[in-house]
GULUM-252043 format. One record per residue (C-alpha): residue number from 1; x, y, z; chain. Coordinates in nm, 2 decimals. Example, Ala and Ser with C-alpha at 12.3 -4.5 7.8 and 13.67 -1.06 7.14 Angstrom:
BEGIN
<node 1 <1.23 -0.45 0.78> A>
<node 2 <1.37 -0.11 0.71> A>
% end
This chain:
BEGIN
<node 1 <-0.97 2.15 2.16> A>
<node 2 <-1.21 2.44 2.13> A>
<node 3 <-1.53 2.27 2.24> A>
<node 4 <-1.77 2.55 2.14> A>
<node 5 <-1.62 2.56 1.78> A>
<node 6 <-1.63 2.18 1.76> A>
<node 7 <-2.00 2.18 1.85> A>
<node 8 <-2.07 2.47 1.61> A>
<node 9 <-1.92 2.27 1.32> A>
<node 10 <-2.14 1.98 1.42> A>
<node 11 <-2.44 2.21 1.39> A>
<node 12 <-2.32 2.31 1.04> A>
<node 13 <-2.29 1.95 0.94> A>
<node 14 <-2.64 1.87 1.07> A>
<node 15 <-2.79 2.17 0.87> A>
<node 16 <-2.62 2.06 0.55> A>
<node 17 <-2.68 1.69 0.58> A>
<node 18 <-2.96 1.62 0.84> A>
<node 19 <-3.01 1.25 0.77> A>
<node 20 <-2.81 1.12 0.48> A>
<node 21 <-2.45 1.11 0.36> A>
<node 22 <-2.42 1.41 0.13> A>
<node 23 <-2.17 1.57 -0.12> A>
<node 24 <-2.16 1.94 -0.07> A>
<node 25 <-2.18 2.13 -0.40> A>
<node 26 <-1.91 2.38 -0.46> A>
<node 27 <-1.69 2.26 -0.17> A>
<node 28 <-1.57 1.93 -0.29> A>
<node 29 <-1.63 1.76 0.04> A>
<node 30 <-1.87 1.49 0.17> A>
<node 31 <-2.06 1.48 0.50> A>
<node 32 <-2.11 1.13 0.64> A>
<node 33 <-2.42 1.06 0.84> A>
<node 34 <-2.56 0.75 1.02> A>
<node 35 <-2.87 0.76 1.24> A>
<node 36 <-2.81 0.43 1.41> A>
<node 37 <-2.52 0.17 1.45> A>
<node 38 <-2.43 0.00 1.13> A>
<node 39 <-2.28 -0.35 1.12> A>
<node 40 <-1.94 -0.40 0.95> A>
<node 41 <-1.96 -0.33 0.58> A>
<node 42 <-1.68 -0.33 0.31> A>
<node 43 <-1.53 0.00 0.20> A>
<node 44 <-1.24 0.12 -0.01> A>
<node 45 <-1.12 0.44 0.17> A>
<node 46 <-0.97 0.69 -0.07> A>
<node 47 <-0.67 0.91 0.03> A>
<node 48 <-0.83 1.18 0.23> A>
<node 49 <-0.88 1.37 0.56> A>
<node 50 <-1.17 1.24 0.77> A>
<node 51 <-1.28 1.46 1.05> A>
<node 52 <-1.52 1.31 1.31> A>
<node 53 <-1.75 1.54 1.50> A>
<node 54 <-2.02 1.30 1.65> A>
<node 55 <-2.05 0.93 1.71> A>
<node 56 <-1.80 0.65 1.70> A>
<node 57 <-1.68 0.43 1.41> A>
<node 58 <-1.43 0.15 1.37> A>
<node 59 <-1.22 0.04 1.08> A>
<node 60 <-1.15 -0.33 1.08> A>
<node 61 <-0.83 -0.42 0.89> A>
<node 62 <-0.60 -0.73 0.88> A>
<node 63 <-0.32 -0.51 1.00> A>
<node 64 <-0.51 -0.39 1.30> A>
<node 65 <-0.84 -0.22 1.40> A>
<node 66 <-0.89 0.15 1.45> A>
<node 67 <-1.16 0.33 1.64> A>
<node 68 <-1.23 0.70 1.62> A>
<node 69 <-1.49 0.95 1.76> A>
<node 70 <-1.55 1.32 1.82> A>
<node 71 <-1.24 1.53 1.79> A>
<node 72 <-1.04 1.27 1.59> A>
<node 73 <-0.87 1.32 1.25> A>
<node 74 <-0.84 1.00 1.04> A>
<node 75 <-0.60 1.02 0.75> A>
<node 76 <-0.57 0.76 0.47> A>
<node 77 <-0.28 0.80 0.24> A>
<node 78 <-0.35 0.51 0.00> A>
<node 79 <-0.67 0.33 -0.12> A>
<node 80 <-0.74 0.12 0.18> A>
<node 81 <-0.96 -0.19 0.18> A>
<node 82 <-1.14 -0.26 0.51> A>
<node 83 <-1.46 -0.32 0.69> A>
<node 84 <-1.62 -0.01 0.85> A>
<node 85 <-1.86 -0.03 1.14> A>
<node 86 <-2.06 0.26 1.29> A>
<node 87 <-2.05 0.18 1.67> A>
<node 88 <-2.23 0.48 1.83> A>
<node 89 <-2.51 0.67 1.65> A>
<node 90 <-2.87 0.75 1.72> A>
<node 91 <-3.16 0.96 1.58> A>
<node 92 <-3.09 1.21 1.86> A>
<node 93 <-2.72 1.21 1.81> A>
<node 94 <-2.63 1.08 1.46> A>
<node 95 <-2.28 0.98 1.36> A>
<node 96 <-2.13 1.28 1.17> A>
<node 97 <-1.80 1.32 0.99> A>
<node 98 <-1.65 1.54 0.72> A>
<node 99 <-1.44 1.39 0.43> A>
<node 100 <-1.19 1.61 0.24> A>
<node 101 <-1.04 1.42 -0.05> A>
<node 102 <-0.67 1.43 -0.11> A>
<node 103 <-0.57 1.69 -0.38> A>
<node 104 <-0.23 1.60 -0.51> A>
<node 105 <-0.18 1.93 -0.70> A>
<node 106 <-0.27 2.13 -0.39> A>
<node 107 <-0.06 1.93 -0.15> A>
<node 108 <0.25 1.92 -0.38> A>
<node 109 <0.23 2.29 -0.42> A>
<node 110 <0.22 2.35 -0.05> A>
<node 111 <0.51 2.12 0.02> A>
<node 112 <0.72 2.31 -0.24> A>
<node 113 <0.64 2.64 -0.06> A>
<node 114 <0.70 2.51 0.29> A>
<node 115 <1.04 2.58 0.44> A>
<node 116 <1.03 2.28 0.66> A>
<node 117 <0.82 1.97 0.61> A>
<node 118 <0.77 1.67 0.84> A>
<node 119 <0.97 1.36 0.78> A>
<node 120 <0.80 1.13 0.52> A>
<node 121 <0.61 0.84 0.66> A>
<node 122 <0.47 0.53 0.50> A>
<node 123 <0.18 0.50 0.75> A>
<node 124 <-0.12 0.43 0.53> A>
<node 125 <-0.39 0.50 0.79> A>
<node 126 <-0.36 0.69 1.11> A>
<node 127 <-0.58 0.85 1.38> A>
<node 128 <-0.48 1.16 1.57> A>
<node 129 <-0.66 1.43 1.77> A>
<node 130 <-0.79 1.69 1.53> A>
<node 131 <-0.55 2.00 1.55> A>
<node 132 <-0.72 2.30 1.70> A>
<node 133 <-0.59 2.52 1.42> A>
<node 134 <-0.79 2.31 1.16> A>
<node 135 <-1.12 2.39 1.32> A>
<node 136 <-1.15 2.76 1.22> A>
<node 137 <-1.08 2.70 0.84> A>
<node 138 <-1.32 2.40 0.85> A>
<node 139 <-1.59 2.63 1.00> A>
<node 140 <-1.53 2.89 0.73> A>
<node 141 <-1.53 2.63 0.46> A>
<node 142 <-1.87 2.49 0.56> A>
<node 143 <-2.01 2.84 0.59> A>
<node 144 <-1.93 2.89 0.21> A>
<node 145 <-2.19 2.62 0.13> A>
<node 146 <-2.46 2.89 0.17> A>
<node 147 <-2.28 3.13 -0.07> A>
<node 148 <-2.20 2.95 -0.40> A>
<node 149 <-2.04 3.26 -0.56> A>
<node 150 <-1.80 3.30 -0.27> A>
<node 151 <-1.74 2.93 -0.26> A>
<node 152 <-1.62 2.93 -0.62> A>
<node 153 <-1.36 3.19 -0.53> A>
<node 154 <-1.26 3.11 -0.17> A>
<node 155 <-1.31 2.74 -0.11> A>
<node 156 <-0.99 2.63 -0.27> A>
<node 157 <-0.79 2.87 -0.05> A>
<node 158 <-0.96 2.76 0.27> A>
<node 159 <-0.90 2.39 0.19> A>
<node 160 <-0.53 2.49 0.12> A>
<node 161 <-0.52 2.63 0.47> A>
<node 162 <-0.67 2.31 0.61> A>
<node 163 <-0.41 2.09 0.43> A>
<node 164 <-0.13 2.32 0.55> A>
<node 165 <-0.23 2.28 0.91> A>
<node 166 <-0.25 1.90 0.87> A>
<node 167 <0.09 1.88 0.69> A>
<node 168 <0.24 2.06 0.99> A>
<node 169 <0.10 1.81 1.23> A>
<node 170 <0.16 1.44 1.32> A>
<node 171 <-0.04 1.32 1.02> A>
<node 172 <0.15 1.52 0.76> A>
<node 173 <0.44 1.28 0.70> A>
<node 174 <0.22 1.03 0.51> A>
<node 175 <0.10 1.29 0.27> A>
<node 176 <0.45 1.42 0.21> A>
<node 177 <0.54 1.06 0.12> A>
<node 178 <0.23 1.02 -0.11> A>
<node 179 <0.31 1.35 -0.29> A>
<node 180 <0.66 1.25 -0.37> A>
<node 181 <0.71 1.08 -0.71> A>
<node 182 <0.82 0.72 -0.69> A>
<node 183 <0.79 0.70 -0.31> A>
<node 184 <0.65 0.38 -0.16> A>
<node 185 <0.30 0.53 -0.11> A>
<node 186 <0.30 0.69 -0.45> A>
<node 187 <0.38 0.36 -0.62> A>
<node 188 <0.11 0.18 -0.43> A>
<node 189 <-0.13 0.47 -0.52> A>
<node 190 <-0.05 0.43 -0.89> A>
<node 191 <-0.11 0.06 -0.87> A>
<node 192 <-0.44 0.09 -0.69> A>
<node 193 <-0.56 0.36 -0.92> A>
<node 194 <-0.48 0.14 -1.22> A>
<node 195 <-0.66 -0.15 -1.06> A>
<node 196 <-0.97 0.07 -1.02> A>
<node 197 <-0.96 0.15 -1.39> A>
<node 198 <-0.92 -0.21 -1.50> A>
<node 199 <-1.19 -0.41 -1.31> A>
<node 200 <-1.31 -0.60 -1.62> A>
<node 201 <-1.01 -0.82 -1.65> A>
<node 202 <-0.80 -1.05 -1.43> A>
<node 203 <-0.52 -0.88 -1.24> A>
<node 204 <-0.21 -0.86 -1.45> A>
<node 205 <0.06 -0.88 -1.18> A>
<node 206 <0.34 -0.82 -1.42> A>
<node 207 <0.18 -0.50 -1.55> A>
<node 208 <0.12 -0.39 -1.19> A>
<node 209 <0.48 -0.45 -1.11> A>
<node 210 <0.59 -0.25 -1.41> A>
<node 211 <0.38 0.05 -1.30> A>
<node 212 <0.55 0.04 -0.96> A>
<node 213 <0.89 0.00 -1.12> A>
<node 214 <0.98 -0.30 -0.91> A>
<node 215 <0.96 -0.68 -0.93> A>
<node 216 <0.64 -0.87 -0.87> A>
<node 217 <0.78 -1.01 -0.54> A>
<node 218 <0.88 -0.67 -0.41> A>
<node 219 <0.55 -0.52 -0.51> A>
<node 220 <0.37 -0.80 -0.32> A>
<node 221 <0.56 -0.73 -0.01> A>
<node 222 <0.53 -0.36 -0.02> A>
<node 223 <0.16 -0.38 -0.11> A>
<node 224 <0.08 -0.61 0.18> A>
<node 225 <0.28 -0.41 0.43> A>
<node 226 <0.12 -0.09 0.32> A>
<node 227 <-0.25 -0.19 0.27> A>
<node 228 <-0.27 -0.50 0.49> A>
<node 229 <-0.38 -0.72 0.20> A>
<node 230 <-0.24 -0.88 -0.11> A>
<node 231 <-0.27 -0.72 -0.46> A>
<node 232 <-0.50 -1.01 -0.57> A>
<node 233 <-0.73 -0.98 -0.27> A>
<node 234 <-0.74 -0.61 -0.30> A>
<node 235 <-0.83 -0.63 -0.67> A>
<node 236 <-1.11 -0.88 -0.60> A>
<node 237 <-1.24 -0.66 -0.33> A>
<node 238 <-1.26 -0.37 -0.58> A>
<node 239 <-1.44 -0.58 -0.84> A>
<node 240 <-1.70 -0.70 -0.58> A>
<node 241 <-1.75 -0.35 -0.45> A>
<node 242 <-1.82 -0.23 -0.80> A>
<node 243 <-2.05 -0.53 -0.87> A>
<node 244 <-2.23 -0.44 -0.55> A>
<node 245 <-2.29 -0.09 -0.67> A>
<node 246 <-2.43 -0.21 -1.00> A>
<node 247 <-2.65 -0.47 -0.83> A>
<node 248 <-2.79 -0.18 -0.62> A>
<node 249 <-2.88 0.02 -0.93> A>
<node 250 <-3.10 -0.27 -1.04> A>
<node 251 <-3.07 -0.19 -1.41> A>
<node 252 <-2.87 -0.48 -1.54> A>
<node 253 <-2.86 -0.86 -1.52> A>
<node 254 <-2.62 -1.06 -1.29> A>
<node 255 <-2.46 -1.21 -1.61> A>
<node 256 <-2.37 -0.86 -1.75> A>
<node 257 <-2.26 -0.73 -1.41> A>
<node 258 <-2.04 -1.02 -1.34> A>
<node 259 <-1.87 -0.99 -1.69> A>
<node 260 <-1.83 -0.61 -1.64> A>
<node 261 <-1.62 -0.67 -1.32> A>
<node 262 <-1.41 -0.94 -1.46> A>
<node 263 <-1.57 -1.26 -1.33> A>
<node 264 <-1.55 -1.57 -1.55> A>
<node 265 <-1.91 -1.66 -1.48> A>
<node 266 <-2.22 -1.54 -1.30> A>
<node 267 <-2.20 -1.84 -1.06> A>
<node 268 <-1.84 -1.75 -0.96> A>
<node 269 <-1.95 -1.39 -0.91> A>
<node 270 <-2.25 -1.50 -0.70> A>
<node 271 <-2.04 -1.74 -0.49> A>
<node 272 <-1.78 -1.47 -0.41> A>
<node 273 <-2.04 -1.20 -0.36> A>
<node 274 <-2.23 -1.42 -0.11> A>
<node 275 <-1.90 -1.50 0.08> A>
<node 276 <-1.80 -1.14 0.09> A>
<node 277 <-2.13 -0.96 0.16> A>
<node 278 <-2.32 -1.24 0.33> A>
<node 279 <-2.61 -1.24 0.08> A>
<node 280 <-2.68 -1.33 -0.28> A>
<node 281 <-2.65 -1.04 -0.53> A>
<node 282 <-3.02 -1.08 -0.62> A>
<node 283 <-3.12 -1.04 -0.26> A>
<node 284 <-3.03 -0.67 -0.24> A>
<node 285 <-2.88 -0.51 0.07> A>
<node 286 <-2.93 -0.21 0.30> A>
<node 287 <-2.75 0.11 0.21> A>
<node 288 <-2.47 0.21 0.45> A>
<node 289 <-2.25 0.51 0.48> A>
<node 290 <-1.89 0.47 0.38> A>
% end
């Protein structure tokens, strides 16, 4: 890997997001920052590319833990429920990573143009060394943050180049699978997206199975093998994560928040919230990068 370019990109990230996790206007990317180790906290990882430039982080999942650090490319091809832990970070050397969300239209268009694509893979989450050929377009993409007019014209093309390089590498197969209609990952993606849009009601397993065009039993097996958890557990995780976000905003009552995320009562919400996050929803919690 080109060490000088890797370090240069780390400098770009530090300039754009010195202390806090930040969305970069005009680029459609997010820079993740942690100034100290962070104990395990719940996350829902979106389909994305996640490029690590400094520090070490672990993803704790029922199907197996993953650890990644400088020079690693983490790919998630479905909404993944897990605990994330920042293991190595400090004020002098913060944890820094770049998130590039999955763009179905862009990736599908690339696959249609490519003469040869990697074999489809149902691997939901993977960690591989960051391909050298990804570094140059990432460097150029971040440089556009300082030129909004150019970013509006060029950023899409540069991200297209990044995705092309990834599709040609060992992580590409999962996104080929995700981009295909009615593939296993596509079906799971449809179900998890629908879940996120329907947090205010109990999980309708029959409706979820209809969306995936399979029986409830088959969906259960596919969902667990792909995400590492059951549909019911995943949906509850989503509801609690949204409840956590609303508690943090501090603009509504626990009763209204619990109803808005589909809990039968505030006491049930509080009990599950405490079990999941280790504190009552009225106690607040420290913000952590995701």
